C-alpha positions as CSV (number, residue, x, y, z in Angstrom):
1,M,61.9,-68.4,-31.9
2,L,62.2,-65.5,-29.1
3,L,58.9,-63.8,-31.1
4,E,56.6,-67.1,-30.5
5,K,57.7,-67.4,-26.5
6,I,56.3,-63.6,-26.3
7,L,53.3,-64.3,-28.2
8,W,52.6,-67.4,-26.0
9,L,53.4,-65.5,-22.7
10,L,51.0,-62.6,-23.8
11,L,48.0,-65.1,-24.7
12,A,48.5,-66.7,-21.1
13,I,48.3,-63.3,-19.3
14,L,45.6,-62.4,-21.6
15,I,43.6,-65.7,-20.7
16,M,44.6,-65.1,-16.7
17,I,43.3,-61.8,-16.9
18,A,40.2,-62.8,-19.0
19,G,39.4,-65.6,-16.4
20,C,39.5,-63.2,-13.2
21,G,37.2,-60.8,-15.0
22,T,34.6,-63.7,-15.6
23,N,34.9,-64.8,-11.8
24,D,34.1,-61.2,-10.9
25,D,31.1,-61.1,-12.8
26,E,30.0,-64.7,-11.7
27,K,30.4,-63.4,-8.4
28,E,28.1,-60.5,-8.8
29,N,25.3,-62.4,-10.6
30,L,25.0,-64.4,-7.1
31,L,22.3,-64.1,-4.4
32,P,23.0,-63.5,-1.1
33,S,22.2,-66.5,-0.1
34,D,24.9,-68.3,-2.3
35,I,27.8,-65.9,-0.7
36,N,29.0,-67.0,2.3
37,A,28.1,-64.3,5.6
38,E,31.5,-63.7,6.2
39,D,31.9,-62.4,2.4
40,L,28.6,-59.9,3.0
41,P,28.3,-56.7,4.5
42,D,27.7,-56.5,8.2
43,V,23.9,-55.7,8.3
44,P,21.1,-57.5,10.1
45,A,19.2,-58.2,7.2
46,L,22.5,-60.3,5.0
47,Q,23.8,-61.7,8.7
48,D,20.7,-63.8,9.1
49,E,20.3,-66.8,7.2
50,F,16.7,-67.1,6.7
51,T,16.1,-63.4,5.9
52,R,19.2,-63.8,3.3
53,E,16.9,-66.4,1.5
54,F,14.7,-63.3,0.4
55,I,17.2,-60.9,-0.3
56,Q,18.3,-60.6,-4.4
57,S,21.4,-58.2,-4.2
58,I,23.9,-57.0,-2.2
59,E,23.6,-53.8,-3.9
60,P,21.0,-51.8,-1.9
61,V,18.4,-50.1,-3.7
62,R,18.5,-47.1,-1.6
63,E,20.3,-46.4,1.5
64,G,20.1,-48.7,4.3
65,F,17.2,-50.8,2.1
66,Y,17.9,-54.3,0.1
67,P,15.8,-55.6,-2.6
68,F,13.3,-58.6,-1.8
69,V,11.4,-60.8,-3.4
70,S,8.5,-62.9,-1.5
71,K,9.2,-66.8,-1.4
72,S,5.5,-66.9,-3.0
73,K,7.1,-64.4,-5.9
74,S,4.3,-62.5,-5.6
75,F,5.5,-59.6,-4.4
76,T,8.9,-57.5,-3.8
77,M,9.8,-54.5,-1.7
78,D,12.7,-52.8,-0.6
79,F,14.0,-54.5,2.7
80,P,15.6,-52.3,5.8
81,Q,18.6,-53.7,6.8
82,D,18.4,-53.6,10.2
83,M,15.8,-56.3,10.1
84,I,15.1,-59.6,10.0
85,V,12.6,-62.2,8.9
86,N,11.0,-64.1,11.7
87,I,11.5,-67.8,10.3
88,E,8.7,-69.4,13.2
89,S,5.9,-66.8,11.8
90,H,6.6,-67.2,7.8
91,I,3.5,-68.8,6.0
92,V,3.6,-69.6,2.5
93,G,-0.4,-70.6,1.7
94,P,-1.1,-73.4,-1.0
95,D,-0.2,-72.8,-4.6
96,N,1.7,-69.4,-3.4
97,R,-1.9,-67.6,-3.1
98,S,-1.0,-66.2,0.6
99,E,1.9,-65.4,2.6
100,T,2.5,-64.4,6.1
101,I,5.8,-62.3,6.9
102,T,6.8,-61.1,10.2
103,W,9.8,-58.7,10.4
104,G,11.5,-56.9,13.2
105,S,14.7,-55.8,14.7
106,S,17.8,-58.0,15.5
107,N,18.2,-56.9,18.8
108,R,15.6,-58.2,21.2
109,N,17.5,-55.9,24.5
110,L,15.2,-53.1,23.1
111,E,12.5,-51.9,25.6
112,V,10.1,-51.6,23.0
113,Y,10.7,-54.5,20.3
114,P,9.1,-53.4,16.9
115,N,7.7,-56.0,14.9
116,Y,5.7,-55.8,11.4
117,I,3.4,-58.0,9.8
118,L,2.6,-58.5,6.3
119,H,-0.4,-60.3,5.3
120,Y,-0.7,-60.5,1.2
121,Y,-3.4,-62.8,0.0
122,R,-4.1,-63.5,-4.3
123,G,-7.9,-63.5,-5.0
124,E,-9.8,-64.0,-8.2
125,P,-11.3,-60.5,-8.2
126,V,-14.9,-60.1,-9.1
127,E,-15.5,-56.7,-10.7
128,E,-19.1,-56.2,-9.1
129,N,-17.6,-57.1,-5.7
130,S,-14.7,-54.7,-6.4
131,K,-17.0,-51.8,-7.5
132,N,-19.4,-52.8,-4.4
133,T,-16.6,-52.8,-1.8
134,I,-15.2,-49.3,-2.6
135,S,-18.9,-47.9,-2.9
136,L,-19.7,-49.4,0.6
137,S,-16.4,-48.1,1.9
138,H,-17.2,-44.5,0.8
139,G,-20.9,-45.0,1.9
140,R,-22.8,-43.9,-1.0
141,D,-22.1,-45.1,-4.9
142,L,-19.4,-43.9,-7.0
143,N,-21.0,-45.5,-10.2
144,L,-17.8,-46.9,-10.9
145,K,-16.9,-47.9,-14.6
146,I,-13.7,-50.4,-14.7
């Protein structure tokens, strides 16, 4: 009888420990946009609600940068922790074929306010047009073989 009670107690403890481990794993797999801002690192990129939608992990990819995926899912980049994406100037084109992202410092009191704009366009490249564009940019026929 005593052995049975001890086994049930051990089983209950194991279940509680396993349950706690599962919750930690689930939290690690959450996107920053699914986590309360109070539980995130205190950096502008993770504290800004709109910017947080682009960030894929609370683990930096390198010091000061977080993994970023565009809304069109067309490109990724390392995004600086001290910047935020401007919601007013973010545009995704039809069929995710283009995207414009503007980001800058969260500190609006700077004398000089750095602002970065990225225009992404996904086209259907025509091989001959690409060859001509590259050759023209160098001012001579490059005899390209693609």
